[in-house]
NUTORDREN-691762 format. One record per residue (C-alpha): x, y, z; residue number from 1; residue in three letters. Coordinates in nm, 3 decimals, padded with zeros to 5 digits. Layout:
BEGIN
u/v/w/resi/resn
X/Y/Z/NUM/ALA
...
This chain:
BEGIN
u/v/w/resi/resn
06.993/06.454/08.344/1/MET
07.198/06.741/08.478/2/ASN
07.265/06.949/08.180/3/PHE
07.374/07.267/08.393/4/LEU
07.671/07.146/08.448/5/ALA
07.928/07.438/08.606/6/ASP
08.143/07.441/08.303/7/SER
07.845/07.530/08.095/8/THR
07.698/07.823/08.260/9/PHE
08.003/07.986/08.457/10/SER
08.091/08.275/08.217/11/PRO
07.746/08.404/08.272/12/HIS
07.747/08.467/08.651/13/ARG
07.901/08.777/08.647/14/GLU
07.645/08.929/08.410/15/ARG
07.386/08.751/08.574/16/GLY
07.478/08.890/08.905/17/GLN
07.550/09.261/08.785/18/LEU
07.177/09.259/08.603/19/LEU
06.994/09.067/08.918/20/ARG
07.143/09.363/09.155/21/LEU
07.040/09.636/08.899/22/HIS
06.694/09.491/08.883/23/CYS
06.689/09.486/09.256/24/GLN
06.736/09.839/09.284/25/ARG
06.417/09.891/09.049/26/LEU
06.171/09.877/09.362/27/THR
06.133/09.980/09.690/28/ARG
06.190/09.619/09.818/29/ASP
06.536/09.563/09.716/30/THR
06.700/09.461/10.020/31/ILE
06.665/09.087/09.966/32/MET
06.731/08.912/09.661/33/PRO
06.461/08.815/09.407/34/GLU
06.262/08.510/09.501/35/ARG
06.197/08.220/09.277/36/ILE
05.993/07.908/09.363/37/LEU
06.088/07.604/09.114/38/ILE
05.834/07.361/09.087/39/ILE
05.909/07.024/08.904/40/ASP
05.873/06.643/08.983/41/ASP
06.241/06.569/08.875/42/GLU
06.454/06.653/09.156/43/PRO
06.764/06.647/08.939/44/ASN
06.575/06.930/08.749/45/ILE
06.519/07.127/09.034/46/THR
06.851/07.098/09.185/47/ARG
07.008/07.184/08.862/48/SER
06.770/07.501/08.790/49/PHE
06.845/07.603/09.165/50/SER
07.197/07.593/09.136/51/SER
07.207/07.786/08.822/52/LEU
06.981/08.074/08.939/53/LEU
07.140/08.086/09.300/54/SER
07.494/08.127/09.113/55/ASP
07.319/08.414/08.936/56/GLU
07.235/08.576/09.283/57/GLY
06.864/08.467/09.321/58/TYR
06.702/08.277/09.640/59/PHE
06.514/07.986/09.522/60/THR
06.280/07.704/09.691/61/ILE
06.192/07.410/09.532/62/CYS
05.888/07.189/09.539/63/ALA
05.811/06.865/09.345/64/ASN
05.453/06.872/09.323/65/SER
05.186/07.163/09.265/66/ALA
05.060/07.107/09.610/67/GLU
05.399/07.139/09.752/68/GLU
05.418/07.484/09.569/69/GLY
05.099/07.653/09.663/70/LEU
05.204/07.565/10.040/71/LYS
05.516/07.758/09.955/72/SER
05.343/08.038/09.822/73/LEU
05.094/08.050/10.106/74/ARG
05.425/08.055/10.369/75/LYS
05.628/08.350/10.176/76/GLN
05.626/08.599/09.884/77/ARG
05.779/08.474/09.546/78/PHE
05.896/08.743/09.258/79/ASP
05.865/08.437/09.001/80/LEU
05.786/08.062/08.976/81/VAL
05.947/07.828/08.730/82/LEU
05.638/07.586/08.660/83/LEU
05.648/07.194/08.497/84/ASP
05.319/07.146/08.334/85/LEU
05.329/06.754/08.353/86/ASN
05.318/06.710/08.713/87/LEU
05.159/06.419/08.885/88/PRO
04.795/06.473/09.073/89/LYS
04.759/06.842/09.016/90/MET
04.884/06.944/08.657/91/SER
05.089/07.271/08.593/92/GLY
04.761/07.404/08.413/93/ILE
04.538/07.327/08.712/94/GLU
04.826/07.516/08.917/95/PHE
04.788/07.806/08.693/96/LEU
04.426/07.816/08.737/97/GLN
04.434/07.823/09.107/98/SER
04.683/08.106/09.098/99/LEU
04.427/08.306/08.879/100/SER
04.155/08.247/09.119/101/GLU
04.382/08.367/09.415/102/SER
04.543/08.653/09.593/103/SER
04.882/08.478/09.515/104/LEU
05.022/08.633/09.174/105/SER
05.407/08.589/09.114/106/PRO
05.465/08.583/08.767/107/GLU
05.489/08.214/08.612/108/VAL
05.742/08.114/08.368/109/LEU
05.649/07.748/08.236/110/VAL
05.896/07.512/08.178/111/ILE
05.810/07.185/08.035/112/SER
05.916/06.883/07.808/113/GLY
05.555/06.893/07.667/114/GLN
05.614/07.039/07.296/115/SER
05.247/07.036/07.231/116/ASP
05.195/07.400/07.121/117/ILE
04.816/07.376/07.242/118/VAL
04.957/07.316/07.590/119/THR
05.198/07.614/07.537/120/ALA
04.880/07.836/07.451/121/LEU
04.648/07.734/07.728/122/GLU
04.971/07.793/07.970/123/ALA
04.985/08.162/07.836/124/ILE
04.617/08.215/07.837/125/LYS
04.583/08.092/08.185/126/THR
04.836/08.344/08.276/127/GLY
05.212/08.239/08.248/128/ALA
05.429/08.504/08.089/129/VAL
05.644/08.263/07.876/130/ASP
05.655/07.893/07.769/131/TYR
06.006/07.728/07.758/132/LEU
06.039/07.386/07.582/133/GLU
06.318/07.116/07.786/134/LYS
06.620/07.103/07.788/135/PRO
06.675/07.466/07.816/136/VAL
06.997/07.612/07.736/137/PRO
07.132/07.770/08.079/138/PRO
07.172/08.113/07.913/139/GLU
06.839/08.102/07.771/140/LYS
06.700/08.037/08.119/141/LEU
06.880/08.297/08.275/142/VAL
06.784/08.522/08.008/143/THR
06.415/08.431/08.024/144/SER
06.418/08.469/08.400/145/VAL
06.573/08.831/08.387/146/ARG
06.312/08.943/08.144/147/SER
06.028/08.790/08.350/148/ALA
06.148/08.979/08.672/149/LEU
06.175/09.314/08.467/150/LEU
05.784/09.254/08.384/151/LEU
05.738/09.143/08.758/152/SER
05.860/09.510/08.850/153/THR
05.638/09.656/08.608/154/ALA
05.321/09.471/08.727/155/ASN
05.396/09.534/09.114/156/ARG
05.377/09.923/09.052/157/GLN
05.083/09.859/08.790/158/ARG
04.881/09.701/09.111/159/MET
04.929/09.992/09.339/160/LEU
04.645/10.190/09.437/161/MET
04.667/10.615/09.358/162/VAL
04.727/10.637/09.741/163/GLY
05.036/10.429/09.780/164/GLU
05.203/10.622/09.527/165/ILE
05.448/10.910/09.652/166/ASP
05.183/11.178/09.688/167/SER
05.429/11.465/09.695/168/THR
05.513/11.457/09.344/169/SER
05.401/11.116/09.143/170/GLN
05.789/11.098/09.052/171/ILE
05.840/10.722/08.966/172/ILE
06.161/10.545/09.015/173/GLY
06.455/10.420/09.253/174/GLN
06.781/10.475/09.015/175/SER
07.090/10.622/09.135/176/LEU
07.030/10.958/08.912/177/PRO
06.668/11.005/09.016/178/LEU
06.778/10.936/09.385/179/GLN
07.044/11.229/09.355/180/ARG
06.792/11.450/09.190/181/LEU
06.551/11.398/09.496/182/LEU
06.756/11.441/09.755/183/ASP
06.866/11.780/09.633/184/ALA
06.504/11.865/09.570/185/VAL
06.403/11.769/09.948/186/ASP
06.715/11.989/10.058/187/GLN
06.619/12.277/09.847/188/VAL
06.286/12.274/09.886/189/ALA
06.238/12.451/10.256/190/PRO
06.458/12.754/10.152/191/THR
06.308/13.043/09.981/192/ASP
06.580/13.034/09.715/193/SER
06.515/13.072/09.344/194/THR
06.564/12.757/09.147/195/VAL
06.645/12.675/08.786/196/LEU
06.519/12.360/08.669/197/ILE
06.689/12.222/08.358/198/THR
06.640/11.920/08.142/199/GLY
06.543/11.793/07.792/200/GLU
06.171/11.802/07.711/201/ASN
05.956/11.510/07.862/202/GLY
06.189/11.461/08.135/203/THR
05.968/11.589/08.398/204/GLY
06.052/11.941/08.495/205/LYS
05.729/12.033/08.632/206/GLU
05.694/11.716/08.850/207/LEU
06.024/11.851/08.999/208/VAL
05.871/12.208/09.051/209/ALA
05.593/12.076/09.197/210/THR
05.746/11.819/09.455/211/ARG
05.987/12.161/09.570/212/LEU
05.640/12.356/09.619/213/TYR
05.484/12.031/09.827/214/LEU
05.778/11.994/10.016/215/GLN
05.830/12.391/10.122/216/SER
05.678/12.606/10.383/217/LYS
05.448/12.776/10.127/218/ARG
05.252/12.433/10.021/219/ARG
04.955/12.576/10.209/220/ASP
04.984/12.892/09.975/221/LYS
04.911/12.922/09.587/222/PRO
05.099/12.748/09.334/223/PHE
05.069/12.926/09.018/224/ILE
05.226/12.811/08.682/225/LYS
05.301/13.051/08.380/226/VAL
05.377/12.900/08.066/227/ASN
05.622/13.156/07.917/228/CYS
05.617/13.083/07.556/229/PRO
05.226/13.105/07.565/230/GLY
05.202/13.479/07.695/231/ILE
05.280/13.726/07.388/232/PRO
05.531/13.991/07.457/233/ALA
05.262/14.272/07.416/234/THR
05.064/14.101/07.696/235/LEU
05.334/13.986/07.959/236/PHE
05.289/14.280/08.178/237/GLU
04.914/14.234/08.207/238/SER
04.928/13.861/08.249/239/GLU
05.223/13.880/08.502/240/LEU
05.181/14.213/08.666/241/PHE
04.797/14.252/08.633/242/GLY
04.601/14.585/08.506/243/HIS
04.342/14.795/08.589/244/THR
03.982/14.817/08.416/245/LYS
04.035/15.063/08.118/246/GLY
04.416/15.031/08.140/247/ALA
04.425/14.947/07.743/248/PHE
04.175/14.849/07.492/249/THR
03.996/14.558/07.586/250/GLY
04.055/14.584/07.962/251/ALA
03.719/14.536/08.088/252/VAL
03.784/14.456/08.430/253/LYS
04.037/14.462/08.677/254/ASP
04.314/14.155/08.667/255/HIS
04.525/14.091/08.948/256/PRO
04.799/13.935/08.778/257/GLY
05.021/13.590/08.798/258/LYS
05.233/13.747/09.120/259/PHE
04.956/13.874/09.325/260/VAL
04.782/13.572/09.286/261/LEU
05.089/13.390/09.378/262/ALA
05.125/13.600/09.668/263/ASP
05.257/13.427/09.976/264/GLY
05.330/13.123/09.755/265/GLY
05.538/12.989/09.458/266/THR
05.519/13.113/09.104/267/LEU
05.670/12.859/08.826/268/PHE
05.783/12.991/08.511/269/LEU
05.813/12.710/08.253/270/ASP
06.010/12.735/07.992/271/GLU
06.191/13.079/08.102/272/ILE
06.418/13.045/07.827/273/GLY
06.152/13.101/07.547/274/ASP
06.093/13.459/07.727/275/LEU
06.092/13.759/07.512/276/PRO
06.430/13.941/07.565/277/ILE
06.221/14.271/07.594/278/GLU
06.040/14.098/07.901/279/CYS
06.313/13.993/08.094/280/GLN
06.408/14.333/08.249/281/ALA
06.074/14.365/08.348/282/LYS
06.062/14.031/08.528/283/LEU
06.430/14.123/08.674/284/LEU
06.304/14.445/08.817/285/ARG
06.036/14.241/09.032/286/ILE
06.293/13.937/09.122/287/ILE
06.518/14.225/09.262/288/ASP
06.264/14.462/09.464/289/THR
05.971/14.192/09.511/290/GLY
05.737/14.487/09.402/291/GLU
05.486/14.510/09.115/292/ILE
05.289/14.811/08.965/293/GLU
05.009/14.723/08.753/294/ARG
04.905/14.890/08.400/295/LEU
04.692/15.179/08.455/296/GLY
04.831/15.277/08.802/297/GLU
05.123/15.411/08.929/298/SER
05.101/15.218/09.325/299/ILE
05.365/14.972/09.367/300/GLU
05.256/14.676/09.548/301/ARG
05.503/14.470/09.752/302/LYS
05.454/14.078/09.690/303/VAL
05.617/13.799/09.851/304/ASP
05.668/13.522/09.566/305/VAL
05.911/13.227/09.578/306/ARG
06.019/13.195/09.207/307/ILE
06.075/12.878/09.043/308/ILE
06.172/12.852/08.695/309/CYS
06.259/12.550/08.439/310/ALA
06.402/12.539/08.081/311/THR
06.509/12.282/07.824/312/ASN
06.738/12.532/07.649/313/ARG
07.104/12.630/07.685/314/ASP
07.073/12.956/07.879/315/LEU
07.421/13.026/07.857/316/ARG
07.443/12.992/07.480/317/LYS
07.155/13.221/07.501/318/LEU
07.353/13.466/07.684/319/ILE
07.639/13.426/07.417/320/SER
07.392/13.488/07.136/321/ASP
07.240/13.771/07.338/322/ARG
06.912/13.643/07.370/323/LYS
06.892/13.605/07.757/324/PHE
06.996/13.846/07.995/325/ARG
07.315/13.731/08.196/326/GLU
07.179/13.909/08.505/327/ASP
06.861/13.741/08.474/328/LEU
07.007/13.421/08.449/329/PHE
07.204/13.469/08.765/330/TYR
06.898/13.559/08.981/331/ARG
06.693/13.270/08.868/332/ILE
06.973/13.026/08.902/333/SER
07.065/13.064/09.263/334/VAL
07.004/12.665/09.308/335/ILE
06.996/12.487/08.988/336/THR
06.847/12.127/08.920/337/ILE
06.951/11.927/08.639/338/ASP
06.651/11.657/08.564/339/VAL
06.851/11.320/08.388/340/PRO
06.685/11.194/08.050/341/PRO
06.522/10.865/08.059/342/LEU
06.818/10.705/07.894/343/ARG
07.021/10.781/08.189/344/GLN
06.810/10.623/08.445/345/ARG
06.714/10.296/08.275/346/ARG
06.649/10.107/08.557/347/ASP
06.347/10.339/08.619/348/ASP
06.151/10.222/08.306/349/ILE
05.990/09.887/08.460/350/PRO
05.822/10.087/08.701/351/ALA
05.716/10.386/08.488/352/LEU
05.582/10.123/08.235/353/VAL
05.399/09.970/08.559/354/GLY
05.239/10.301/08.629/355/GLU
05.114/10.390/08.308/356/PHE
04.962/10.059/08.247/357/LEU
04.763/10.148/08.579/358/ARG
04.646/10.458/08.466/359/ARG
04.567/10.379/08.117/360/PHE
04.462/10.022/08.154/361/ASP
04.296/09.984/08.521/362/PRO
04.100/09.677/08.365/363/GLY
04.463/09.518/08.317/364/GLU
04.287/09.389/07.981/365/SER
04.642/09.450/07.791/366/CYS
04.963/09.256/07.888/367/ARG
05.310/09.292/07.824/368/LEU
05.524/08.980/07.747/369/SER
05.873/08.938/07.885/370/PRO
06.051/09.012/07.577/371/ASP
05.831/09.330/07.518/372/ALA
05.928/09.449/07.881/373/MET
06.303/09.384/07.828/374/ALA
06.278/09.566/07.479/375/PHE
06.106/09.875/07.625/376/LEU
06.422/09.902/07.837/377/THR
06.674/09.899/07.564/378/THR
06.522/10.194/07.355/379/LEU
06.639/10.573/07.380/380/ASP
06.360/10.786/07.400/381/TYR
06.424/11.125/07.288/382/PRO
06.114/11.247/07.402/383/GLY
06.203/11.072/07.752/384/ASN
05.894/10.983/07.983/385/VAL
05.649/11.190/07.808/386/ARG
05.712/10.984/07.523/387/GLN
05.696/10.626/07.711/388/LEU
05.398/10.731/07.854/389/LYS
05.229/10.800/07.508/390/ASN
05.358/10.496/07.369/391/MET
05.211/10.271/07.662/392/ILE
04.893/10.482/07.631/393/GLU
04.869/10.352/07.250/394/ARG
04.951/10.014/07.318/395/ILE
04.656/10.003/07.564/396/THR
04.415/10.126/07.319/397/ILE
04.517/09.906/07.039/398/PHE
04.562/09.574/07.227/399/ASN
04.293/09.502/07.418/400/ARG
04.265/09.174/07.541/401/ASP
04.598/09.093/07.396/402/LYS
04.949/09.015/07.527/403/THR
05.188/09.267/07.340/404/VAL
05.511/09.110/07.216/405/HIS
05.864/09.290/07.103/406/ARG
05.722/09.260/06.742/407/ASN
05.425/09.446/06.817/408/ASP
05.601/09.729/06.950/409/LEU
05.832/09.765/06.641/410/LEU
05.577/09.937/06.479/411/SER
05.527/10.167/06.746/412/ASP
05.869/10.344/06.723/413/ILE
05.888/10.683/06.514/414/PRO
06.098/10.606/06.225/415/SER
06.242/10.971/06.259/416/SER
06.248/10.949/06.642/417/GLY
06.652/10.818/06.661/418/GLY
06.466/10.586/06.923/419/THR
06.636/10.244/06.816/420/ILE
06.850/10.179/06.525/421/SER
06.754/09.899/06.263/422/HIS
07.039/09.708/06.384/423/ASP
06.898/09.671/06.718/424/LYS
06.532/09.552/06.607/425/LYS
06.654/09.266/06.507/426/ASN
06.864/09.166/06.797/427/LEU
06.776/08.870/07.029/428/SER
06.631/08.913/07.375/429/LEU
06.986/08.818/07.516/430/ALA
07.144/09.050/07.311/431/GLU
06.919/09.329/07.424/432/LEU
06.988/09.259/07.783/433/LEU
07.378/09.271/07.716/434/SER
07.327/09.606/07.573/435/ASN
07.153/09.705/07.859/436/TYR
07.461/09.574/08.047/437/GLU
07.673/09.760/07.889/438/LYS
07.503/10.101/07.907/439/ASN
07.465/10.074/08.291/440/LEU
07.833/09.971/08.327/441/LEU
07.887/10.271/08.091/442/ALA
07.659/10.506/08.287/443/ALA
07.829/10.383/08.615/444/MET
08.176/10.467/08.470/445/LEU
08.068/10.805/08.401/446/LYS
07.902/10.888/08.731/447/GLU
08.205/10.791/08.911/448/THR
08.470/10.951/08.632/449/ASP
08.618/10.623/08.559/450/GLY
08.673/10.512/08.940/451/ASN
08.589/10.124/08.869/452/ILE
08.633/10.056/09.240/453/SER
08.353/10.307/09.313/454/GLU
08.149/10.217/09.016/455/ALA
08.170/09.844/09.143/456/ALA
08.124/09.913/09.486/457/ARG
07.801/10.125/09.393/458/ARG
07.666/09.833/09.212/459/LEU
07.733/09.597/09.485/460/GLY
07.948/09.377/09.277/461/ILE
08.323/09.240/09.290/462/ASP
08.586/09.475/09.125/463/ARG
08.722/09.210/08.928/464/ALA
08.405/09.129/08.794/465/ASN
08.341/09.464/08.708/466/TYR
08.674/09.532/08.540/467/SER
08.648/09.218/08.343/468/LYS
08.325/09.307/08.198/469/LYS
08.431/09.691/08.140/470/ALA
08.718/09.566/07.912/471/LYS
08.484/09.273/07.754/472/GLU
08.267/09.576/07.620/473/TYR
08.550/09.838/07.561/474/GLY
08.499/10.066/07.801/475/LEU
08.779/10.257/07.995/476/LYS
08.848/10.285/08.366/477/GLU
09.081/10.539/08.520/478/SER
């Protein structure tokens, strides 16, 4: 029964090709398309599935038995297996059990004509990520495959050992905004220029500062971090420049100060926008002269320190409000690096989810369903990566030995956080992925100043298809 005729599924091809290319950029092994193994004893079914998924841009291999499928898995890597349960000789359930007992670990999406709920539950319990009943509408199949591959990306990241993760910064992701950020960091790091890192709360500004330090010529010298809001104005000089014993009441011993501790290395001034105005002139002087004077003595000491600052505030507005010195701003912003919010790099979310699952649930007792993984990619995250990290930590605590579905996540979304609208909570998986696609198209148009040819080139899709989808979503091109 060839229910996947070209006339039925052709309207979905452009969307599938775009999201497939988008998903490829989520991991380091993105040169080849995702590989899908289709196991079914009905040749017309395997041909139909293969035709549809090949048109979506995936690489497919067909097998007509579980034994043949296992042979294919031993020969090459697959990202996903589409599995029929009612197979001759070795059944689909036995195939799943053999996978769980071996190192072969692609995600498995069960597609079967057996409507028995007991069989479906057994398949999920044995390791399948989802269960679809034949006949499967083409759009439903494509949507389920996409979400299963998003989950596969997260699980690959989850399986990484600590030593395999980028040891220079722990910055996870492969999105274009993140790659531009890291390229800028790698260019600036070897210099001694002062750097101002800007970005919203939770975007990872401290990680960027750490990478700047580790990639610099000063990486073998101290890296001293200072939380500016945590220092009272009355103690600012003492904390940064140091003091001698008896310099003031309570000074019971000499204190070198942060600049001396960082001598030869790097000083990171976090949230410098919250530094009291009366302290800013003192900081400016040391940046200009490279000399400090401890409280309680009149001897000036030369220090060699590279300064990196970070803020989540608009310093130019603070300057206009007379809350931040303009001359200090220009001294600390020789180089400015802006860290993009998570909503502008959604394609990094699966890898981040996998990393946080690895950290908080090393025993892998908590699992995410494909619809939960796809749902996580649609949220706005006003708290950025920190919010996602906290969410995954809560999920792993309250869902031990459980598979988490989208509905389970709704209660974890703060009602006042502006993370997701009420309407979006009720969207189907296909609608959520459609929103994901629209956001991706819009973001790429913004990055290329409305140049649709350049936007299509960066995503690796045909310009005509991009233009068609942009018009469908009401996006403007130049």
